[in-house]
C-alpha positions as CSV (number, residue, x, y, z in Angstrom):
1,M,-99.8,25.6,-75.3
2,G,-97.4,27.6,-77.7
3,K,-94.4,27.6,-75.4
4,P,-91.7,25.7,-76.6
5,F,-89.7,24.2,-73.6
6,V,-93.1,23.8,-71.2
7,G,-94.8,22.8,-74.5
8,A,-92.6,20.2,-75.2
9,I,-93.1,18.5,-71.7
10,A,-96.3,18.8,-71.8
11,G,-96.7,17.1,-75.0
12,L,-94.7,14.4,-73.6
13,F,-97.1,13.8,-70.7
14,A,-99.7,13.7,-73.3
15,Q,-98.3,11.4,-75.2
16,V,-97.5,9.0,-72.2
17,L,-101.0,9.3,-71.0
18,G,-102.8,9.5,-74.1
19,R,-104.4,12.7,-73.4
20,E,-103.9,16.4,-73.6
21,L,-103.4,18.5,-70.7
22,A,-105.6,21.4,-70.2
23,S,-102.6,23.8,-68.6
24,P,-99.0,23.6,-67.7
25,T,-99.7,23.3,-64.5
26,D,-101.2,20.1,-64.4
27,N,-100.1,17.4,-62.0
28,F,-98.9,14.2,-64.0
29,F,-100.4,12.3,-61.4
30,A,-103.4,14.1,-60.7
31,V,-104.7,13.4,-64.3
32,G,-104.0,9.7,-64.5
33,G,-100.4,9.5,-64.6
34,D,-98.7,6.5,-62.3
35,S,-95.1,5.3,-61.3
36,L,-94.7,3.4,-64.8
37,A,-95.8,6.2,-66.8
38,A,-93.8,8.8,-65.1
39,V,-90.9,6.4,-66.0
40,E,-91.0,6.4,-69.9
41,V,-91.6,10.5,-69.5
42,L,-88.2,10.3,-67.8
43,E,-86.9,8.1,-70.6
44,H,-88.2,10.6,-73.3
45,V,-86.7,13.2,-71.3
46,E,-83.3,11.7,-71.0
47,E,-83.7,10.9,-75.1
48,L,-84.6,14.9,-75.7
49,F,-82.9,16.6,-73.2
50,G,-79.8,14.6,-72.1
51,V,-80.3,14.6,-68.5
52,A,-81.4,11.7,-66.4
53,L,-83.6,12.6,-63.5
54,R,-84.6,10.0,-60.6
55,I,-88.3,9.2,-59.9
56,R,-88.1,11.2,-56.8
57,D,-87.3,14.4,-58.9
58,F,-90.5,13.5,-61.0
59,Q,-92.4,13.0,-57.9
60,E,-91.0,16.6,-56.9
61,A,-91.8,18.2,-60.0
62,P,-94.7,16.6,-61.5
63,T,-96.2,19.3,-63.9
64,P,-94.9,20.4,-67.2
65,E,-93.6,24.1,-65.6
66,R,-91.7,22.3,-62.7
67,L,-90.2,19.5,-64.6
68,A,-88.5,22.0,-67.2
69,L,-86.9,23.8,-64.1
70,A,-85.7,20.7,-63.3
71,I,-84.5,19.9,-66.4
72,L,-82.9,23.4,-66.7
73,R,-81.0,22.7,-63.4
74,E,-79.7,19.6,-64.0
75,R,-78.5,20.5,-67.3
76,A,-76.7,23.7,-65.4
77,R,-75.4,21.3,-62.7
78,L,-73.8,18.7,-65.1
79,G,-72.8,22.0,-67.0
80,A,-74.4,20.9,-70.1
81,G,-73.9,24.5,-71.5
82,D,-74.3,28.0,-70.3
83,L,-77.5,28.4,-68.4
84,A,-78.2,31.4,-70.3
85,D,-78.1,29.7,-73.6
86,Q,-80.4,27.3,-72.5
87,I,-83.1,29.3,-71.1
88,A,-82.6,31.7,-74.2
89,G,-85.4,29.6,-76.2
90,L,-87.9,30.6,-73.3
91,T,-90.8,32.3,-74.4
92,A,-91.1,35.5,-71.4
93,D,-94.3,33.4,-70.3
94,D,-91.8,30.3,-69.3
95,A,-89.3,32.3,-67.9
96,A,-91.4,34.2,-65.7
97,R,-93.2,31.4,-64.2
98,M,-89.9,29.5,-63.7
99,L,-88.8,32.4,-61.8
100,A,-91.9,32.3,-59.7
101,L,-91.1,28.9,-59.1
102,L,-87.4,29.6,-57.8
103,Q,-88.7,32.7,-55.8
104,A,-91.6,30.6,-54.3
105,K,-88.8,27.7,-53.5
106,R,-86.8,30.4,-51.2
C-alpha cells in the first residue's frame, strides 16, 4: 500500500484475516472478519499504538482508513502527544483521505 499509518492498519487486517486487502477502504467484516477477529485486531492496535478501542469503535470504523482516524482521535483525546506530531508521518494521500472522512462526518 505504501502509506505508512493506514498501511500498518491494513497489514494488521491482513495478518488477522490471512489475506491481503485490495484497498484501504476494504471493510473488515465484508472481507471475512468477524467479532473474534476484530478483538484480535484491537489487541494489536493497543500494543502498537497505545490506545484501547472498543469493539463498537471498530464496528463504526471497519476500514484501515477509518480505523486509523479513530486511533488518531483517541490518542489526541488521551493527550498522547501533540496531534500535529501524530499526523506528521502520514503521507499526503493519508492526510487527504482522513480530512475527507472528517468533513463527511459533519
